[in-house]
C-alpha positions in Angstrom: 0.0 0.0 0.0 1.5 3.3 -1.1 1.5 6.7 0.7 -1.2 9.1 -0.2 0.1 12.1 -2.2 0.0 14.5 0.8 1.2 12.1 3.4 4.4 13.2 5.1 6.5 11.1 7.5 5.5 11.6 11.1 7.5 14.2 13.0 9.2 12.8 16.1 7.4 13.7 19.3 4.1 14.5 17.6 0.9 12.7 18.2 -0.4 11.4 14.9 -4.2 11.3 14.7 -6.7 10.4 12.0 -10.3 11.4 12.3 -12.7 9.5 10.1 -16.1 11.2 9.5 -19.1 10.7 7.3 -19.7 13.8 5.3 -20.8 17.0 7.1 -23.4 15.4 9.4 -24.0 17.2 12.7 -22.1 14.4 14.6 -19.1 14.7 12.1 -19.0 18.5 12.5 -19.2 18.2 16.3 -16.4 15.6 16.3 -14.2 17.8 14.1 -14.8 20.8 16.3 -14.1 18.9 19.6 -10.9 17.2 18.4 -9.5 20.5 16.9 -10.2 22.3 20.2 -8.7 19.5 22.3 -5.6 19.2 20.1 -4.9 23.0 20.2 -5.6 23.2 23.9 -3.6 20.2 25.1 -1.1 19.3 22.4 -0.5 22.8 21.0 1.8 22.2 18.0 2.7 18.6 18.9 0.1 16.9 16.8 -0.6 15.9 13.2 -4.4 15.6 12.6 -5.8 14.3 9.3 -9.5 14.4 8.7 -10.8 11.8 6.3 -14.4 11.9 4.8 -15.6 8.4 4.3 -18.3 9.6 1.9 -15.6 10.8 -0.4 -13.3 7.9 0.2 -15.4 4.8 1.1 -12.5 2.5 0.2 -10.6 3.8 3.2 -13.3 2.5 5.6 -12.6 -1.0 4.3 -8.8 -0.6 4.2 -8.7 0.8 7.8 -11.5 -1.4 9.1 -13.6 1.7 10.2 -17.0 0.5 11.3 -18.3 3.5 13.2 -18.1 7.2 12.3 -16.9 9.5 13.7 -13.8 7.4 14.7 -10.5 8.8 15.9 -7.3 6.7 15.6 -4.2 7.6 17.5 -1.4 6.1 15.4 1.6 7.5 17.3 2.9 7.3 19.9 2.1 3.7 20.4 0.0 2.0 21.6 -2.5 2.6 18.8 -5.9 3.6 20.1 -9.3 3.9 18.5 -12.0 6.2 19.9 -15.6 6.5 18.6 -18.1 9.3 19.1 -18.2 13.1 19.1 -15.5 13.4 21.7 -17.5 15.8 23.8 -16.2 14.3 27.1 -12.9 16.2 27.1 -11.4 14.4 30.2 -12.2 11.0 28.8 -10.7 11.7 25.4 -7.6 13.2 26.9 -7.1 10.3 29.2 -7.7 7.8 26.4 -5.1 9.5 24.3 -2.6 9.5 27.1 -2.2 13.2 27.3 -1.5 14.9 30.7 -3.9 17.6 31.8 -2.8 21.2 31.9 
């Protein structure tokens, strides 16, 4: 499997996240907003967030075995984690990602 045209190698020390959404549904929009806010508040510049719309790229859902949307996958640092939902419970999401609270 090759790299996508915009994919860059991960930067050391950054959290690498992929958010899979289904179009611009209210839940997708809420998930995007919540994850963006959490990343900027807790990770500052130490994150790489890619948002993938499964309506536009349904083959990715099969490739990545995405069953639920919105889904957030933390690729790095290991261990890999998958979270599902709109990510409105800030403390739960931060804990699941292994980020220390400010």
